[in-house]
N, C-alpha and C positions, 0 to 999 in steps of 0.2 A: 504494500500500500504506500502510495506517495504521501509524504507529510509536508507540512510547512517547513521552509528553511528557517532554522533557528539562528538567525544572525542579525546584526545591526551594523550601521544605522540603516534606516529605511526612510524613504520619502513618500509623501501621499500620492496615491494614484489619482491624477486629475487630467483625464483625457480631453483632447480637443474634439471639436464637432465631427471631424472626419473619422477619428478613431472610434467615436461613439457609433457612428453609422456602420463602421466595419464590425463592431462588436455585435450589433443587432443582426447583421447578415450572417456572421459566423455562428451566432447562437441559433438562428433558424436552421442553418445547415446541420449543426450538431443535433438539434432536436429531431430533425428528419432522419438523420443517419441512425440515431439511437433507436427510434421507433421501428426501424426496418430490421433491426437485429433480431434473429429468431431465438431469443433467450427464453427458456422454458421455466416458468414460475411455478406452475402446478399442473396436475393432471386430474382428470375425472375418471376414476375406474368404473367401468360399466360391467358389473358382475353378471356372469351367466347363471342359469337356474341351478346348476350344481354347486354353486358357491366356491368352486375351485379354480375358476378361470375368469378373466375379464379382458376387455379391450379398452384402449384409450387412444387419443389422437394428440399430435403435436404439430406445430407449424414449422416447416423447413425453410431453408434459406431462400428458395425460389418462390416462396409464398404458397407452396403446395402444402396440403395436410398429409402427414404420414400417420398411418394407423398401425397400432401394435397389438399383438395378442400375447397374453401372459398366462402361463399355467402356474398358479401358486403352488399346486401340489408337487410339480416337477421342478419348479424354480427356473423355468425357461421363458425367454422372451424372444419374439421374432416379429418381423413385419407381417401384418395380417394379410396384406396383398399389395400389389403394385397399384399405387393410387391412379396413375394415368390410365392403365389398362382397365381398372374398375370404373373410372369415369367414362371411358369410351363405351364400356359394356352397358352402363346405366343409360347413357345417351341413346344407344341403339334400342334399348328396351322401351324407353319413354318416348322416343321420337323427337326429343328435344335436346339441343346441345347442353352438356354439363361439363364445363371446363374442369380440369384437375384442381385448379385453384379455388373452385367453388363447389367442390363435392362435400356437402354437409350431410352427415348421417345422423339422424335423430336417435334411432334405436337400431340395434343389431344383435343377432345371436347366431352362434355357430352350431353346425351339426355335430353329433358325437364324434365322428371321425375327422372333423375339422376340414372337410373337403367342400362343404357347402356353407353358404352364409345367407341368412334372411335379414334384410335391412330395410329401413324406412328412409326414403329421400323425399323431402317435402311431404306430400300426403300420399305417396305411393309406396306400397310394399313390394319388394322384389326378392326373388330367390335366385342366387348366383352360384354358379359352379366355379370354384377357385382354381381348377386345373385349366378349363377352357375359357374362362372369363366370359361366360354366356349368362345373361340375366333374363328373367321373364317375370312379368307381373304375377303376383300371387295373392291369395286371400288367406293363406296358411300363416297367420301371424300369432299363433299360440305361443305364449311366453309365460313360463311359470314365475310369477313374482313371489318374492320372499314374504311370508306372513310375519309381520313384526310382533304379533301377539306371542307372548312367552314370558320367561322369567325376567327378562330385561325390561324395565319400565323406562320408556323414553321421557325426556323432560317435557313438561307442559308449563305454560305460564300461569301464575297464580291468579291474576285478575282476568281470566279468559271469559268471564261472564257466567251468570247463574242460569242453569238450564232447568226450566220448570215443565211440569206435565200436569194438565188439568185432571187426567184420569188417575185414579188410585192404583197402586201396584197390584191389588187383587182384582182390579177391573170391575169393582162393584159400584164405584162412585165417580162422579165428575164434579170438580170444584170450579167455580167461576166467580167473577166480580160483576155486579150489576148495580149501577147507581153509586158506585164507590164502596159497596158492601159485599161481604163474602156469602156465597150460597153454595149448597151442594144439592145434587139430585141423584137418585138411584138410577143406575143404567138399566135397571129392569122396570122402571116406572118413569113417570113424568113429574111427580110432585117435587116441589122445591122446598128446601129448608134454609131459612135465613139465619146466619150465625152472628152477624153484627148489624146494628142499626145506627151507629154513630159515624159511619163513613159518609163521605160526600164526594162529588166530582172534584172539588178543590183539594180535599184531603182524603184520598181513597185508601182502602186496604188493597194489598196486592203482593206480588212476588211470592206466590204460594209454593210450598214444597211438602209433599206427602212423606210421612214416616214410612219405612219399609213394610211395616205390618198393616198399613192403611188405617190405623186407629187415630192418628193425629195429623193435623196440618200445621205447619209453621208458616206464618205470614206476617206482614208488616203494615202498620199504619204509616202512610207515606205523607210527608209534607213537602210537596214539590216546589222547587225554586227554578225559575226560568233563567237559563244562561243568557247573560247579556251579550250584545253584539259589538264587534268592532267594524270599522268601515274603511274603504279605500275607493279611489276613483280611477277607472281606466280612461286615460285621457285620449287615447289614439286608436280607437276601434275602427277598423276599415269600414267605409260605407256609412259612417255617422258624422254628424256635425256637432254633437254634444258629448261630453264625458258621461260615462256610465257609472252610477253609484253602485258599489257592491258591498255586501256585508256578510259576516259569518259569525256563528257563535264562538265565544272565546272567553274562557274563565281567566281572570286576572287575580293576583294575590289579594286576599281579603274578601273576595266575592262569596256570597252564601251558596251552600250546596243543599241539595235535596237530602232530607233525613228520613231514617227508617226506624220505627219503634217496633220491636219484635213481640209477637204473641204466639201462643199455642192454642189450637182449637181441638177439642175432644169430640170425636164423631159420635160416640155413644150417648153422652149426656148433653151435647150441644153447648158445652161451656167454653168460656174464653179465659185464658190465663196469661197475664203479662209476665214476660221473662224478666228476671231480676238483672237487668243490664241496661247500660246507657243506650240512648239512641245512636244509631250509626249515622254520622254526619260527614263521612269521608268515604269516597267510592260508593258503589251501589250495594244492593243486598248481597251478602256473602254466599259462597258455596258452603253447603252443610256436609259434614263428614260424619256419617252414622257409625256407631260402634258395631263391629262385626258381630253378627248373631243376636243383636239386640236393637230394639226400637225405642229404648228408654233414654239413651244418651246420644247426643251429637256434639260436635265441636265446630267452631267457625273462627275465622281470623279477623282481627281488628287492628288496623293501623290508626292511631289517633292523629288528628290533624295537627300539623306542626312537626310530625315525624320524630317524636321523642319517646313514643311508647308503642310496642308491638305485643299483641297477645294472641294466644290460642285459647279460646274460652269454651269450656264444656258446659252443656245445658242438660239438666234433668227434666225430661218432658213431663214427668208426673207432678213435680213441685215448682218448676220454673226457676229453681235455684241454679246458680252458676258457680264455676270454679275455674281459676286460671291455671291451665296446664303449662303454658309458657307465658311469662310476663317479663318482657325486656324493657328497661327504661334507660335513658341516657340524658346527660346534661347538654349534649350537642345535638346530633341527629342520628337516626337509623336510616340507612340508605334503603328506602322501601323497594326500589326496583331490583335490588340484589338480595332481598330476603328470599330464602329458598326453603320450602317445606315439602316433604314427601311422606304421605300417610301410608302406613303398613297395617291395614285393619286386622289381618289375621293374627298378628302378634301384638297388637295394641301399641305400636311404636310410631315415632315420627323422626324422620331425618331432618334436621334443622341446621341451616348454615347461617352463621351470625358472626359479627365482629365484637361480641361482648367482652372477649378477653384481650382486645387490642389488635388482633389479627383475624382475618376472615377464615373461620374453620367450621368443620362439620361436627355436629353432636347427634347422639342417639338419645331420644327422649322417651321415657316410659309414659305412655298416655294415661295410665291408671294412677301412677304415683307422682308423676311430674319429675322423677329423677332424671338427671342429665349426665351423660358420659361423653367425654371427648373422643372423637374418632380420629381427627387429624390434629396435629399440635406442633407449634414451633413458630419462629419469627419469619413466617412466609404466608402467602395468601392463596387460599382456594379461590380460583377464578370462576369455575363453573362446574356443575355436576353434569356429566355426560349421560349417565344412566345408573340405575340401581338393579343389581341382580338379587332378587328376593330369595331365590333358592340357595345360592351360594353365600348369601349375606355379605355382599361386596358392593362397594361404591366405585364407580369409574368416574374419574374427575380430571380436570386440568388445574394447574397451579403455577405460580411464579414465585421466585425468590428462594426456593428450596435448595437448588443446586449451587453449591459454593463456588466462588470464583467466576461467576457469570453476571451478566446484566440482570438485575433483579426483576426486570419486566419480561424476560424470556419465559414463554409458556412451555411447560412440559406436561405430559400425560401420565396418569398413575391409576392404579387400583389398590384398594385397601379393604380389609375386613371390617365389619361393623364394630368389632372389638378393638379397632385401632392397630391391629397386628397385620403382619405380612404385607407391608407396603411394597409395591412393585413399581419401578420407574419404567414405563414403556418406551421412553424416549431419552436415554441418558446422554446422547451426543449433544455437544454444546451448540446452541442456536435457539431460534424461535420456532416452535413446532406447530404443525397442524396435521391431524391424522384423520383418516376415514377408514371405517371398518368394513369388512365383508359382511353381508347380511347375517351370517351365523357367528360372526365375531371370531372366527378362527384365524383370520389374517387382517392385517391393516397396512395401509399405505401411509408412510410418514414423510412429510415435506418439511424441511427445516433449512433456515438460512440466517444470515445476518445482513445488515445494511450494506456491507462491502464484501460479502461472500455469497456467490450464486447458490440457488437452492440445490440441495441434495434431495432426491426423491427415491425412497427405498421401499421394498416390500418386506414385511416382517411376519413372523409367526407369533400369535398372541400368547401361546403357552410357553414356548421356549425363549421368546424374545429375540431369536436369532434372525439376522438379515437373510432373507431368501434370495433376493435379487436387487441389485442396484439398477433402478429404472432410468433415471435421468440426472445429469449434472452438466449444465451448459459450460462450454469452453468460453472464457471471457477474452480471448486473444483479440477478436475483431472489435470488441468494445474498447479495450485498452488502446488499440491502435488509433482510435479517434482522438486520443489525447485526454480523455476524461480523467479527472482526479476523483477517485472513489470517495464517498463520504467517510468521515472519520468520527468515531464515537469519542466523546469527551466527557469527563467526570470532574466535578468540583464540589466543594463543601457548601452546604446550605447555611442559612443565617445562624443556625445553632452550632456551627463549626464542627459538627459531628456527622450529620446525615449526608449521604452522597446524592447529588443531583445529576441526573443523566441527560445528555443531549447529543445532538449530532451536528456536524459541520459540513457544509458544501462550499466549494471554492472554484473559481474559474479555471478552465483547462489551460489557459495561457498565463497563469499567475506568475508574476515576477517576484523572486525572493527579496529584491531590494525595494519593493514598493509596499505601501500599506493601503488596505482597502476598507471602505466603509462596511460596517456589519449591519445586516438586516435580520431581524428576528421575525419568524413566522410564529405568531402566538395564538394559542387557544388554551385558555385556563379553565374551561368548563369542568366543574368537579365530578361530572358523571363518568369520567374515564381518564386514561393517560393517552398521549397523542404523538409522542416522538416515534417515528417509524422504526420498526424492528426487523422487517423483512427486506430482502434485496429488491431493488427496483432500479433499472438502468436509467430511467428518466422520470423526473417529477418536476413540479413547478419550481421548487427550491433550487434544484440543479440548473434549471433553465435561467432563472433570474441571476444566478451566480455568474453566468457566462458574460453578463454585461459589465462585470467589474466589481462584484460584491462578494463578500463572505456571508453566506446565508446560514442561519442556525435555527434549530428548534429545540426547546427545552421543556421538561416537565418539572415545574416548581412545586413547592409545597401547596397543599390545597387540592391537588388532583388525586385521582384514585389509583388503586392497585399497589399501594404500599401499606404501611401500618395505619391503624385508625388515627393515631396521633398525627401522622403526616397529612391525612385527609381532613382532619378536624380544623385545620388552619382556615379553611374556607367558611366555617360556621359564622353566620351573621357578618361575613367579611369578604364578599365577592370582589370588592374593590382592591383587596390585597393582591389577588391574581398571581401570587408567588413572585412578585416583582423583586423583593429583597434577595431571593435565591437566584433569579435570572440575572440580575445585575452583578452579583458576586461571581456567577458562572462566567459571564462575559469578561469580567475583570481578570479572572484566572486565565481565561483564554488569551487575552492580550499580554499577560505577564509571561506566558509560555511562548506565544507566537507574536512577535512584533508586527507581523503583516496584518494583524487584526487591529484596525483603527477604531477604537471605541470613543473617539471624540466625534465620530460621525456614525451615529446609530439610528437606524430606521426600524419600523415595526409595522406589520400588517396582520389583519385577521378578519374573520367573517363570523357573524352571529355573536356568540359569546366572545369570540376572538375580536369582533368589531368593537364590542364594549371594552375589551382589554386594551386594544391598540389605541383607541382614543384616550382611555384612562392613563396610558403611559405618558402622554403629553400633558395631562392635567395634574397627575400626582407625582411624576418623576421627570420633569422637564430638564433637570440638570444632567440627565443621562440620555434620554431619547430626544431626537431632534426632528424627526419626520415620521408621520404615521398615515397609513391608509386603512380606513375603517369601513367595512362593508356590512350593511344590514345589521348594525349593532343593536343589542338590547341595552340602550343607554340609561334606562331607569328600570330597575327590577320590579317596580309597581306596574309598568306598562306591559311587561312581557307575560308569558304564560304562567298560570298559577302553579301547575304541578311541578314545574322545574324550579321556579324561584322560591316557593315555600319550602321545598326540600332543603335548600341551603341557607336561605335567609330567615326561615322560620315563620311561625304564625303565633299570634296576630302580627299584622304589619306594624312595625315599630318605627321610631325615628331614625334608626340606622338605615332604613331603605332610602330615605331622603338624603341623609348625610353622605351616602356613598354614590349617589346618582351622578352620572356625567353631566346631566342637565343642571342639577344644582350647582355643580362645580365648574360650569362652563367658563366663568370669568378667570379661571386659573390657566387657561390655555397659553402655552408657549410652544414655539416651533411651527412646523408646517403640517397642515392636516387636510386630507382628502376624504370626504364622506361619499359613500356609494350606497344607493338604495334602489330596490325595485319597487315600482309603485304598486304592484299587485302582490306584495309579500303577505302571505297568510300564515307565516310562522311567527315572525316578529313584526308586529304592526308597523307599517312605514312611518306612522306618526312619531314613533320613537326617535327616528333620525330627524324628522322635521322639527320636533320639539327641541332637540339638541341644537339644530341649526338656528332656530328662533332664539334660544338662550345665548348662543354665540354672538348673533347679530346684536342683541340687546346689550351685550357686554362689549360691543365694538371690537370683536375678534374677527380676524380675516381668515378665510378657509376656502377650499374648493368643494363644490357639491356636484355630484353626478347622479341624476335621477334617470333610471332606465324605464321608459314607458312599457307597460305590459309585462315586465319581468317580475318573477316571484322572488323567493328567498335565495339570494345568489350574491356572488362577488362582482356581478356586472357582466358576466360572460366574457367572451373574447375581447369585446370593446373595453370592459372594465379592467381586465387584466393588462391590456395594453396601456391604458391610462395609468395604472399602478406602476408599471415599469418606467414609463416616461417621467412620472412624478419623482421617483427615487433617483433617476439619472440627473434630473434638474436640481434637486435639493440636497443630494448627498455627494454627487460627483461634480456639482457646480458646472454642468455641461448642458448644452441644448440638445434635447432629444430630437429624433427625426421630425421634420416639418410634415405632419401627417396629411395636410391638404395639398401638398405638392407631390411630385413623383421622384424626389431626390433619392429615396431609398431604393426604389425600383430601378432607376437609371444606374445607380452604383452597383446594384446586384447584377444587372445584365452586363455591365462592363467587365465583370470578372471572368 
């Protein structure tokens, strides 16, 4: 890997106009060259019905697709067929030209002797002889698909919606709501029995669920709240002479939610019993989990608004009394979207993933006693549960930070017993991993890479963990021949002088060791994840911007996810922090090691939450950041979506919302700012940017504003990205970007 030259002195890189034009031309040529390189990033294994063989395809140098057939059982890989001959055979069968470069096979399966293949091209099924390359249309498309039902329970999302059925499990009764009240009627007759009379159309009962024995109904008295709307105007609809006003429902922090008061209805005596629990005023009616073999007890999940308490609550149907099976509380936040629960009714257990001990780990909870036992443990993070093997009592999951000596964000895959024993690392090789299993889980394809190491793709045996076959690993010779400087991983200490902050550096291919280059940070400090790339990619926007004469970096500061709970908690009530203290220290450490990084000229850009962050850089840290491009930013967390902002900023809406608002702090602006917004943004309301612009104007602050008619949540598309590059060339390189309304760039390009 090529690194910065560690020498001094250096002089600032300040190109003249002609050099800038040449940089744009060279950058476009390199972008084009990199995109044409047939580097294989991943494959999609298409398993055959016997679960022992699969095929996959890759793109070759001449833009043709190469198809491979792999026998996992034998450990053999070979070309499935000659692509050109197969394309010619398909063309002949369909009577339509199908070039080899456009042979797209949607599905394909091989005969047992591997001498025939049945494949689907567009909407046509063909049967082809692999010896003669003769194809004919067929209707024989029988393909045995793997039945996923079995001991492995695949993941489902917690808030996937309550499924209700008006008919009782014993098929004797039908329940329904009329005039806001609950009724039942016998399916053997027509008489109706009214259970409630205090419901109304304004506050109805509803969301009914039958007990498994059909003796009770669980339902709710509902207090509906209408979701308020936000508006935007489409200014430039073709064929019109007036702007079109658009609106859509959009909850903002502090808005009221519909609430649900739970009741139990007894079919035999027609009684109504209020459950001893608070109203549910966050999310809708919950999914009920009935205890196996019993209709007396069920549990449901409750996340309190404000995200500081999560419970699994058990209800006794006979008494209405409740008991907390799980009751997690925190002084900061519980990351609701990463709460994981898996109910095991036959053993009365729950697998629960939580950060309650400071790191995200899996617990086994006894549903009857509430006893909790750690399954995973240590200063590392369970990232996701892949599946649960109930028969073997194993969890299959992925995690990061466990393998010593590696980037703590690298994902590895594991399995472990419910008792916390027999932990197996399916992916011990260094790198960021992604695996896919054969349908029967006897084999898996492992793809792993680093930002500067091309992907290795291997086939492994799930039991022995041995590599059966090395499938793909791209040669990077052609890529390196272009002059690219591969990205460099860089680590520096955080504000606490202890914690490692990880980032990545991109630099221009023609970088001179005796010049210093402005630094541009690509920022996104949204607490919902981490964002520094970990996988190999030959080209991305950061690499492309660097070619114009910049050092481009991306950093995960404190307050982002996938590290410890303490690391994440920095964002609590504190989104304006955005990890800036860590980011600035990181760039200062970069400049101390590499004098080619000129941190007297630092720019920053970002989109959405990154748009909020990039503008905030000039408001709260103008001593360090000098220029910013902010696209569709959520500049005030009261204007943005409720579910995202209350998760981190809390509920109720307090004065900290206003204190941290870019709009409130607009008068602090220093440096050069470009705002970009799509007028049809239905993710972050466009008014967020317009209100910020209004506050800047009222504070006599000067800035650039690009509104893109008809565009949604975006960085402005190709036009906006071009404006961004030109903006940084002008304000960080002190050079004139191409005169876009003339053809000087085109003329110069043709002259070469």
